[in-house]
C-alpha positions in Angstrom: 190.0 61.2 129.4 192.1 58.1 128.8 195.5 58.8 127.3 198.1 56.3 126.2 201.4 56.0 124.6 202.9 52.9 123.0 206.4 51.6 123.5 207.3 49.0 120.9 210.3 46.7 121.3 211.3 43.7 119.3 209.5 41.3 121.6 206.7 43.3 123.2 204.3 46.2 122.8 203.7 48.1 126.0 200.7 50.4 126.2 201.2 52.9 129.0 197.8 54.1 130.1 196.9 57.2 132.0 193.4 58.2 133.3 190.3 56.1 133.6 189.3 52.9 131.7 185.6 53.6 131.8 182.6 53.6 129.5 183.0 56.2 126.8 186.8 56.4 127.2 187.9 53.1 125.7 187.7 53.6 121.9 191.3 54.7 121.8 192.4 51.3 123.2 190.6 49.4 120.5 192.1 51.6 117.8 195.6 51.3 119.1 195.5 47.6 119.6 194.0 47.1 116.1 196.9 49.1 114.6 199.7 47.4 116.5 202.2 45.1 114.6 202.2 41.6 115.9 204.7 41.1 118.8 205.2 38.2 121.1 203.5 40.1 124.0 201.0 42.9 124.6 201.4 44.5 128.0 199.1 47.1 129.5 201.0 49.3 132.0 198.3 50.5 134.4 200.5 52.6 136.7 198.7 55.8 135.6 195.1 54.3 135.7 192.9 55.7 138.5 189.6 53.9 137.8 188.4 50.9 135.9 184.6 50.3 135.7 182.7 47.1 134.5 182.8 48.3 130.9 186.6 48.8 131.2 187.1 45.3 132.6 185.1 44.0 129.6 187.3 46.0 127.2 190.4 44.5 128.9 188.9 41.0 128.4 188.3 41.8 124.7 191.8 43.1 124.2 193.1 39.9 125.8 191.0 37.9 123.3 192.3 39.9 120.4 195.9 39.6 121.5 195.6 35.8 122.0 193.9 35.4 118.6 196.9 37.2 117.0 199.3 34.8 118.8 200.4 37.3 121.4 200.7 37.0 125.2 198.6 39.5 127.1 199.7 40.8 130.5 198.9 43.6 133.0 201.8 45.5 134.6 202.0 47.9 137.6 198.5 47.2 138.8 197.5 49.4 141.8 196.3 47.8 145.0 192.7 49.0 144.5 192.6 47.7 141.0 194.1 44.4 142.1 191.3 44.1 144.7 188.7 44.6 141.9 190.5 41.9 139.8 190.5 39.6 142.8 186.8 40.2 143.6 185.8 39.5 140.0 188.3 36.6 139.8 189.9 38.2 136.8 193.2 37.9 138.6 193.1 34.3 137.4 192.5 35.4 133.8 195.1 38.2 133.5 198.7 37.6 134.2 199.9 40.4 136.4 203.5 41.6 136.5 204.5 44.0 139.3 207.1 46.1 137.5 209.0 46.8 134.3 212.3 45.3 135.6 210.9 41.8 135.1 211.2 42.4 131.4 215.0 42.8 130.8 214.5 43.0 127.0 212.3 46.0 127.6 214.4 47.8 130.3 217.5 47.4 128.1 215.9 49.1 125.1 
């Protein structure tokens, strides 16, 4: 089961995900993103994600499109090495900006 909690700061919304981003487990992502107030950035923290399937990658692409349509930047953070390999193989690493850790966002770490 996919779990998430949201951290909202003045400049960004960080969705901390835990579990699997797979078919049948992604509805919560759509609901949360639809209900978010507009921020300058939407960041998915994937440190707690163990598996992402093809459907999950499609959902991440859709979330990116939704964020960009709302004028928000979309980024991935704390991507594990296995997931990074999947993104490289599918060439989605060129679509998703990937940030290694939270400390690169001083406005978040200070909140």
